[in-house]
N, C-alpha and C positions, 0 to 999 in steps of 0.2 A: 432462220431454217424453223418448221414447226416440229414442235420439240413432242413425242410420245407423254404419256400423263403422268408415266413413271418417271422419266428422265427431267421433265419439268420440276415434278416435287421433289426428285433428289436434289436438282439444282437449286431449287427456291430454298430449300431445308439448309442445305450447304451455305447460301449467300445469308440466310439469317443467322446462324451458328458462328459462322466460320472464325471469329475474331475471338470469341469467347471457345471456343473449343482449341486454337491454338496455345490460349491462355493455360485451359486445362491440360493440354496436351504436354507443353513444358513443365509444368509443376508435376504432373504426375510421373512424367519420365525422372522427375529430381527424388521424389518421394519412393519410387520404386527401386532405384538405386539406394537409398536410404534403407530399405527393407532387406535389400540383398545385405549390405554391409554389416546391420545387426544378427544375420547368422552366421557371419564369420567371428562372433565374439565366443569367448572359450568358456561358457559359463553352462551350457547344455550337458548333463550327463548320459553318461555310457548306457544303452537299453534302458532308458527312461520309460518306455514303453509297457514295461514290465513288471515295473516296482508298485506294488500295493501299499495302503496306507498301514497297514499292519507291520509292514516290514521297518516302514521309516519313521512312524511315532517314538518306537523304543530310543532310537540310535537320539533324535531329537532331544527326549529327557533326560538322556545321561549327560548330553553336552550342554544343557542349557538350564537354569532354574526356575526359568518363568519364560512363557511363550506367549505372544497375543495373537500374533496373525501371521499367516502362511498363505501368499499369493503364487501362482502360475500361472506366468502368460503368455501371450500367443506364441513366442519363441521357446517356450518350454523351459525357462529361466525360472527358478524357484528362489522366492526373495521370502526371507523371514525376518519379522519382527520381535525380538526378545530380549530377555536380559541375561549376558553367560554368568558362568560361574565366581567371576570375581567382579560380577554386581553391575558391571556397565551394559548401557544402552547397545542394543544391535541391531541393526537394519542392514543386511547386506544377501547377496545371490549365496546360495549355497548349497554343498555336494551332501544331498541328502541319503546317502548310502554312508558318509562318514560325518556328519555334521559341520565339516568344516567350512570356513568361510573360501569364498573363491573369487568375491570381487563388490566393490562398491555400486548401487545403481545409480547411473548419473540421467539426470535430466536430457531432453535433446535439445540441440542447439538452438539457440534463436533464431539461426537461418531455418533452421527444419520448421521450427515453431510458426515461423511465420508463413512459409511455404504452405502449410498444413493448413492454417488459416485462411491464405487466399484460396487454397483449392477447394476449400468445403464452401467459404460464402463471400469471397472475393473482399472481405472485410467490411460486409453490409449486415452482417448479423445474421436476424430472420430473415430478413428480406435478400439478403445473399443466399442463402439457404436456399429458397425458396426458387431463385432465379437460376440457380447451379441445377437443381431439380429438373426446371423447364429445360435446359440445354441439355442433360443427360435424356430426357424422353425424346429431344429433338434428334440427338446422336443415333436414338432406338430406330426410329423412322428413316433416319438415314442409311442407317444398314440394312433395314426392309427394304427399301426402295433398290440399293445398290445391289440387293439379294437378286431382285425380281428382272431387274437389268441383266445381270449375269444369265439369270436363267433364260431370259428370252434370246439374249445374244449367241449363248452356247446351244440352244433347241433344247432345253428339258435338263432335269435334275440329272439324267443320266452322264451328259457331256460335260457336268459341270466343271469337273478337272480334265477334260478332252484341252489339245493342243489352241493357243489364242494366235491368231497370226497377227506378226508384227507391223503395223502401220506406219507409227512411229511412237517414240518414246514414252512421252506420257501416257497414251493409249494401252500400249501393251502393260507397262507396269501398274498402272491403275487397276486394271480387271487381274492380272498375276498376284499381285500383293493384296489387291479387295479379298480374292477367294483364301489365301492362306490368313490373312487377318482376321476373317469374318467371325469365328468364333470367339477370340478375345477380345474384339471390338462389344460384339454383340453383348458378353458377360458383362463389360465396363458400364455397358449403356444400362442394362437391364437392373444390377445390382446399384447405381449409382442413382437410377429414378425408384428404386426401391427404398433406399435409406434416405430420402428427402420424401418420401411420403410418411414412413413409418416417424420421421422426426416431427412431423404435422400432425402424428397419432389419426392419420387416414383411413387404417383399418381398424381402429379402438377409439375408443372416447375415453377420456380420462379417468373416470367415475367407473367404467366398465373394468377397466386396467387395474386400478386400485381393488377394487372386489374380488379380481381373478387372481391378485398377489397376495392375498389376506387370506384366501382359502385354508383351512387347517385339516390336512386328511389324518384318516385317524392312522392310529398305530399298527405297524406290520407286527407279523409273527417275529419271535424271537430268533435273528439272524444277524450275527456280527459283521457289520457293513465294512469293519476295517481291512476282512481278510477278502470281500469280493470286490474292493473298490479300488481301481488302479489311479495313479497319481495323474498320469495323462486326461482323465476327464474331470479333473478337479480344477475349479477355478480360484477358489478361495476358501482358508479354514480359519473360524475364530475360535479359539481355544478358551475351555471354562478354564474360571480365574480361581477357583481351588480344588481341591481334590473331593469333593463333597459330589455323591452321585446324582444330585438334584442338577448339578449345574453340568449343562449339555456340550457338547462341541455343536457349531453352527458349520455345517459345509455345504458351500455353493458348488454343483454341480453345473454342467452345461446344460441341462436340460429343467433342473429343480433345484430347491435349496431342501436340506433335512437338518434337524437336531437331532444328536446320536447321542446316546447314553455311553460317557467315558468309560465304564467298566464295562459293560456287556457289549457294545458296540450293536445295540438294538436302535432302529429308527423310532425314534419319538415321535416326529412328524413329518411333513413334507408338503412345501409349497412349489407347485409346477410353475415354471414361466411360461408367459403368454405365449404362443405359437409364433407370433408376428417377432417377438422378441428375440426366439433363436433364428427366426427367417433373418432377423438384422444382424445378429452375428456372422451367420454365415455370408451373407452378403458383405457383410464388411471385410471377411477373410478374403472372399474372390476379390473383391473389388483394389483392394490396399497390396494382396499378393504375401499380406504378414506373416502366413503360417509353411510358406513353401518358397524356396528360393527360384527354382526352376520357375513357377508360375511369375515371381514378381519378375522375373528378366522376360519372359515371355509380354507380358502387359509393359515393360519399358519399350520393348519392340513395338507393340502395337500402337503404343501413343507416338511413337515416331512414325509408324505409316501413317497414323491420321494428319499429321504433318505432310508427309508427302501425297496423300488424297488431297489434301486442300490445294496444295498448287499444281499438281497434275490434272486434278478436275475443273480448275478456272485455265489452265495451258489447254484443254481440251476444247472447253466453252469458247476462249478466244479463238481457237484455229477455225471452228465451225462458224464464229461471226465475221470471220475476215473473207470467208466466201457469200456473203449477203447481196441478195438481187438487187441490181439498180438500172429500173426501165426506161428509157428516152420515150418511148412510142407505148400507147395502152393495146390492149389484147385485141379488143374490137376493131382496129386500124391497122393492124398488123400483118403483113404474107407470110413471114416465118415465125412460128411458133414452137419455142425451146421448152421441154417439159424435161427437169431435172428431178430424179429421185437420189437422196443421198444421206447416207447414215452421219456422215464426220464429215461433210462439205468437200470430199474431194473429186466427185463425180460432178460437183456444182462449178466445181474450180475450170475445168476443162470446158461447160456450157458456157459461161462468161466468158473463155477466151474467143468462142467462135460468135457470139451473140456481139460484142465489142467489135469485131472484123465485119461483120455485116451489117452494122451501123456504120460502121466507116465507109462502107463500100458502097453507101446511099441507099440500103435495103430498110424494109422497116421490120425489126426484129424484136421478138417480145420472150421474153426469158420467166418462167414461175415454176413451181413444184409442181410433183404430179398429183398431188391431191387438192390443187386448184383446178384441174381440168375442167373444162365447162364448152358450151359453143363459140366457135371462133368465125365469124361471118365472112372476114377478108383472108382468111388463113388459106396458103395456097401449098404449103410445105407444114407438115408436124413432124421433128427431129427431137427423139427420145433419148437422153443419158441416165442411164439409170446402171445404180450398184444394186448388191445381192445381200441383204442382210442375214446373219446367221448361215443356216443352213436351207438356202433357197427362197427365204421369206423378203417380203420387200421392204425398203428401207422406212424407218419413221413415216417419213412425208411422202410415202409412194402407197399406205395401207389402203387408201381410198380409192385410189385408181382404179381400178378394175370394176368396181360397182358403179362409179362415177360414168365410165366409158359406156357402161350398158344403159346409161340412165340418159346421157347428153348425145343424141345423133348427129353429126354435122349436117348442113343441108347442100354442100358442093363438095365434088370431089374433092381429095387432098393427099397429097404425096406424103408419104411414110419414110422416115429411117430410125433405126434404133441401134443404137450403141451400148454395150453391156460392160460392165467394170467389174472385176472380181479378182479371185485368186486359185489359182487352178491348186494350192493345196485344199481345200475345200472339194467335196463331192459334188456338189451342186453348183458347177462355176457360171456364174451369170445366170442362175436359174430363173431370176425375176425376169431379168431382160428376155429371155428365152421366151418366157409364159406373155408376156405384153406383147412381144412381134408375133406369135401365133395368133394372138385374140382381134389384132389391129389386121392381121390376115384376113380374117374372117368378116369384117364389116364391110357392108355394101357401100359405103362411103369412101374408102381408102383405095389407092392404088401404092403399091410397092414401087420404092425410088430404089431402094438397094437393099442387097442382102445383109442380116445382120451380122454386125462387127462386134467382137470380143475383146477387150483389153485386159490382159493380166497385170497384177502388180502396177496398176497404174502408170504403164509402159505408155512414154510420150511416143516411143517410136512405132507402137502398134495404132495407137490413135492416129498418128500422121497418115496411115495408109487408108483408112478411112476417108480421110479429108483429100487423099489426093482423089479417088473415086468420086466422091461428092462434088468436088469444086470441076473435075472435068466433065461431070454431066451436066451441071446446072451452067457452067461458063462463068463462076462467081470467084474471083482469087482468093483464097484464102493461104495462109503461110503453111510450109509444109516443114517448117525448121522444129526439130524436137525439142528446142532449148525454149523455145517460147510457153511450151506446156509443161517444161519441168516446173517442179516446186522446190524453190531454192533451197540447197542444201546448207543446215545448219548442225552445231554440234559436231564437226568433224576432228578427227581425231589426229596428233602429230606425231609423225612418224621420223625417224633419223635414216639417214642415208648409212648405212657400215660399208657399203661395197661397192662397187660396180666396175664390170669387165670394159674394155676398149672394144670400139668397132674401127674397120679399116676398109681399103678398098672392096677387099673380097670377104668382110663378114661385117654385114649390116644387123646382126643380132648382137644384144647384151645380157648380160643377167644382172642384175638389180638387187642388192640384201638391205632391207629395212628393219628395223628395230620398234617395235610398238612399246604402248607402255602395259606396264604389271598388269593392269585392269583387262585389256584387251584379248578376248576370246577367238581363236581364230583355228582351222584347219585346212589341210592340202583341199582344195577345190573349191572354196570359197572365193569369194571375187572382192576386188578391191577398186572402188570409184575415186578417183582423182577428176578434181576440176583445176585444170591447166592455165585456164585463162579467168580464173577467180569468178568467174559468173555459173550460169546453171548448165552450162556443156558440160556433160558428164563423159567420163571414159573409164570403162573397165577392162579388168584384166585378171588371169585368173591366179589365185596363190597356191607357192607352194611352201608348206612349213618345213624350214631348213633350220633344225638344231634349236627351235623355238623362236625364229626370225622367219619375216615375209621375204619369200624369194621369188622374182619375178623375170620370166623370158621376154624380153621384148624386142620387137624388129622395127630397126628406124625407117620410116616411111618420108619421103620426101614432102615437106610442107605438112609433116603429120604433127597434129597438136598436142594430143598425147604423148605421142613418142618422143618427138623434140624434146617437149617440156622433161620427160624422164631420163632423156640422154644429155640434158645439161646439168643434170645435178652431180654433184661431187661428194664424197665422204665428209659427212660431218654436217651437212645439209639438212633441212627439216622440211618436211611437206606436209601439208594437211588433204586429210584423205576421210573415208569410211567403209570400213570392213561389212560385206553384205554376206551373210550367213546363206551357203548355197547346198541345203540338206541333201537336193535331188544328186547332188554330184560329190557324194562324199565315198569313201573306201568303205564297200560292203562288208559289214561285221559276219554273215552268213554264209558266204558264199562259197562254194566248195574250192572254185579258182577263179582268178579274174585276168583278162587279157585288157592290157591297155594302148590303144590305137592312136596315135598323134601324127600330125607333123608341124612343122615351122614350131611357132612358139606354144603350141597346144601341149608342148611334154612339160611345160613347168608345174602343173598339179601333180603329174606322175612321178617327179621326181621327189617329191615331199612325201605321196603317198608310198612308195617304196621306201623310203627312209622310216617311216611311221610305220612301218608293217610288221612290228614286234610279235604279234601271233605267228608269224611266217606263214600267212596264206601263200598258196601257190600263186604266183604273180608271172606274168608273162607282159613283154614291153616289143611292141611292134610300132617303129617311129621312122618317118621317111623326110629326107633332107635333099636339097640339091646337089651338094657337092662335101667333099670331105673338107673340114674347117678345124682352127684350134677349138671353137666351140664344142662342136660335133666329137673331136677328138677327147675333150672333158667328160662328154655324157657315157662314152666308150670305158672309160678310165672308173667314173662314178658306177656304172651297171657291174665292171668285174668287181669293184668292192662289194657291192651290195648281195652279189652271187656267192662272194665267199662268206657272208653273214647269214646265208638263207632267206634274205629278203625279199631275192628275186631269182624266178627259177629259169628262165633265156630272156636273151634282149637279141633282137631282129634290128638291123638296121637295113634301109633303101636309100639308095643315093640316085635320082634321077638325071644327072648331068655328068656322072662320072662314064667313063669310057664302059663298063659292063654296068649299064642304068636298069635299077630296078624300081618301081612303085610300090606302095604299100599294098595295093589291089595283087600286085603278084605274090608277095609274100602270104597273103591271105587264101589267095588260090593254090599257094604250094601246102600251105598245112590247113587246107580244107577240112579231113578228118578231126584236125585238133580242134578248130573250132564247132562242129558238129556236135561230136563228144560233149564241148565244153557247155554250150546251150541245153544239151539234153540232160547234164547231169546236175543243174542248177547254178551252171557258172556264171559269170556276168562279166560283158563287153562294156568298156568304156572308152568312149572316142571322143578325143578335145583336139580343136584344130580350124581349119575353114571347114566351112559350109560345105563347097565343092566337094572335100573331101570325105565329109560324112555321107553325102548322096553317093559318093562312088564306093564308099564302103558299105554303106547298106543295100546297095544294088547288087553289089558282089556276093553280100552274104545271104541276100533273098536267092539268089542263080544257086547258090552252093547247097541250100537246103533242098531245091526242088520240089517236087510232089511226094516226096516218101516222107519227106519229115515236116513238122507244124510250120507253120509260114511266121518269119519275122517279125509281123505285128503279134502275133502269140507271145513271143519273149519280151517284147517292148512291154506290153500291156502286164507281164510278169514281173517286171522291171528288173529283166536282164541285159537289159540295152540300155545304157546312159548315155547321155551326150552333153557338152557343154560347147557348142562350135558358133563361130561367129563369123 
């Protein structure tokens, strides 16, 4: 695939620096953890930020006969070098309020010193420091290019934190975690680069630095600096050797060094630190997290994220490369021209499958990217497979197509078909494919072969619908088996069978209860995808959340691949499956009341929703079955219990094969006023079961609403009619 400039840059930078970023991240995590551990040592004094030198110095003079030096480190631990009242050398952490010893300074362990040296210079001294600086700069460029890619994907800064559609694990978390870790990683990259530049005096040569440090400021007005200076602003104090007023305190503050009269507290002289040195101290604080434990933890998490980004980034690249184009015939000799526009390779995979089948059928087919559109002298059919990137934009390998279409006019009449791939979760579903379809319609050399076909979430079933139409019209047989176009499932979860009800001659429906692992997140209304033949053939079942476990209601069909597999399971067995989040069919949080309508196994998600209805939203269950069975009796018992708990308001049962038979539609007609009032007052109707039942229910509701009320389509668009039917 031809990648955009930013994606190519992002990938190239990652390739060049990945090994060294792994080493830097691992060592950075260790150093961040060490910084957090330092904060747990009991050497920091309470209310440290309020202590002045005037409060501290008399206490020290009282407890020590002679003092040489006092230092305040980045943890705000105070170390004093002195001689105590007994004439012994003293070098320890102290409590400046009492002068008492708190502990003895201990050097970093050899392991931490080794890690620090490796992190800073890879044991290569000056050359290593320079190289680490280059890697920090490359990380900065990676962050910038990644930020631009997310902006392009999300269609601007306003949508930066809007929902990301999950196409697959690596892609989704690469974007989501990238947004969250952007600021910490940017800070690490900037400060690491700055520290390396400052180390090599990039901002000031040695001569200028020396001159600036030796500059002596004139004496200030008589102000007692001991009263106004807080200990938190001090880095080091050198004490005078004697009581002679001509002997001064030398106090190193964060931005300057001052000489102070030990009697009056007057500043005799001061030397300002270079701005670059102050920036270096700030950069070191931010880069190491040494001044704040929370920031150190954030840096450690950000370093872990860098390791994940390296994995997920390369996983995304390999996924795209797996869909590379291979042509048996040249463009200028091919009858069928297949043009693919794909951001992550998914659309290209469908196009590849069609090209292989056309070639196998003896046809000359040529596949290329949209950006490679040109004149095709032997073409009779042009088929376009295109996804939409962001909010209606072309994918990276289709950005030039529209301009190329206007530039290159075909010399003969050519049939065209467009297949759009996208997600209905985006407002501009298949927006770019629709734009292409309209533009081709306007060309004087094109003949429409089929109407635009859209495919939601890479659905092989929807794609096969287009294949059936195209094959019927051309007479070229193409496979209509969805599994051929399905992507082989990976990363399935293991689920244990906890319980399964039995079937009989009269009862063909069974309830299966599964336990997922602790990390699995699901709710009633989500879908469980199983692969009963251990291949790409997928079967989907609606989930009910029953006491934290997955509950399915399954009807055993003769020779049913999925139902037969599930029926053969026993308690204790383990199966592999994946949970698909089905946001569009979750229990509404803000609805005034909810009516559940189901038939057969469609009751499964509603059982879970009712059980999870802890807010006690007014809910009503309408369900239809053929006859009274043991399972149906169980539903009646469950409904009775839920009504006692106020989780369910009413339960309505229709049995179509009993003596006094009723259908669900009969119940809806009976309660017509209830359903009209429910929709008019922001209520929600949820339907799960067979497609035939859904159509009948919608037709019945439409008729009930009549001309006096708003049409059912209005309530659909308003999110008041939710369906999950099959």
